[in-house]
C-alpha positions as CSV (number, residue, x, y, z in Angstrom):
1,M,9.3,-10.0,11.2
2,L,12.3,-10.9,9.3
3,V,16.0,-9.7,11.2
4,L,18.6,-9.6,8.9
5,S,22.3,-8.8,9.8
6,R,24.4,-5.7,7.8
7,K,27.8,-4.4,8.3
8,K,28.7,-1.1,7.2
9,N,28.1,0.0,3.4
10,E,26.2,-3.4,3.2
11,S,22.2,-2.8,2.2
12,I,19.2,-4.6,1.7
13,V,16.7,-4.0,-1.4
14,I,13.1,-3.8,-1.1
15,N,10.5,-4.6,-3.7
16,D,13.0,-3.6,-6.7
17,D,12.8,0.3,-6.2
18,I,13.8,0.5,-2.3
19,T,17.1,0.2,-0.7
20,I,18.4,0.6,2.7
21,V,22.2,1.1,3.0
22,V,24.0,1.2,6.6
23,V,25.8,4.0,6.2
24,E,27.4,4.3,9.6
25,I,27.6,2.3,12.8
26,R,29.0,4.4,15.9
27,G,28.6,2.4,19.3
28,D,24.5,1.8,20.2
29,K,23.5,3.9,16.9
30,V,23.1,2.5,13.2
31,R,22.9,5.2,10.7
32,L,20.8,4.1,7.8
33,G,20.3,5.3,4.3
34,V,16.9,4.9,2.2
35,D,17.0,5.3,-1.3
36,A,13.2,5.1,-2.4
37,P,11.1,6.8,-5.1
38,K,9.7,10.2,-4.1
39,E,5.9,8.6,-4.2
40,V,7.0,6.2,-1.2
41,P,7.1,8.1,2.2
42,V,9.6,7.2,4.5
43,H,9.2,8.4,8.2
44,R,11.1,7.6,11.4
45,R,8.8,5.4,13.8
46,E,8.2,8.4,16.0
47,V,7.3,10.8,13.0
48,F,5.3,8.0,11.4
49,D,2.7,7.7,14.6
50,A,2.3,11.8,15.1
51,I,1.1,11.8,11.9
52,H,-1.4,9.2,12.0
53,R,-2.4,10.4,15.8
54,D,-3.1,13.8,14.6
55,S,-5.1,13.0,11.1
56,P,-8.4,10.8,11.2
57,D,-7.8,7.1,9.8
58,P,-9.6,7.5,6.4
59,T,-10.1,3.5,6.6
60,Q,-12.8,4.5,8.9
61,K,-16.1,5.8,7.8
62,Q,-17.2,8.4,9.7
63,S,-20.9,8.5,11.1
64,A,-23.2,10.3,9.4
65,P,-25.5,12.6,11.6
66,L,-28.4,11.2,13.0
67,S,-31.5,12.6,11.0
68,P,-35.2,12.1,12.8
69,P,-37.3,9.4,11.8
70,P,-40.0,10.1,9.2
71,S,-43.0,11.4,11.0
72,S,-46.1,9.7,10.7
73,P,-49.3,11.0,8.5
74,P,-51.9,11.9,11.0
75,A,-54.5,9.2,11.5
76,S,-57.0,11.2,10.1
77,A,-54.9,11.0,6.7
78,E,-55.4,7.3,6.7
79,N,-56.1,5.8,3.2
80,T,-59.8,4.7,3.0
81,Q,-60.8,2.4,0.1
82,P,-64.3,3.0,-1.3
């Protein structure tokens, strides 16, 4: 993890299109402003965790229901060569 020190009104830039600004510092709370493209989801950690806890993981394959094995032909239907 990269740890940076910032003062009020100072910012951090991520990947040329995301800017995080320290908006306010009050006691042990820091208010951050995030400027990111609309297609980039930005969530607080607890919201992110709730979203991922309530929705299935799209990266995991769902197992297909088990189907019975194909039935064997009856013994009388065996292929016999003349």
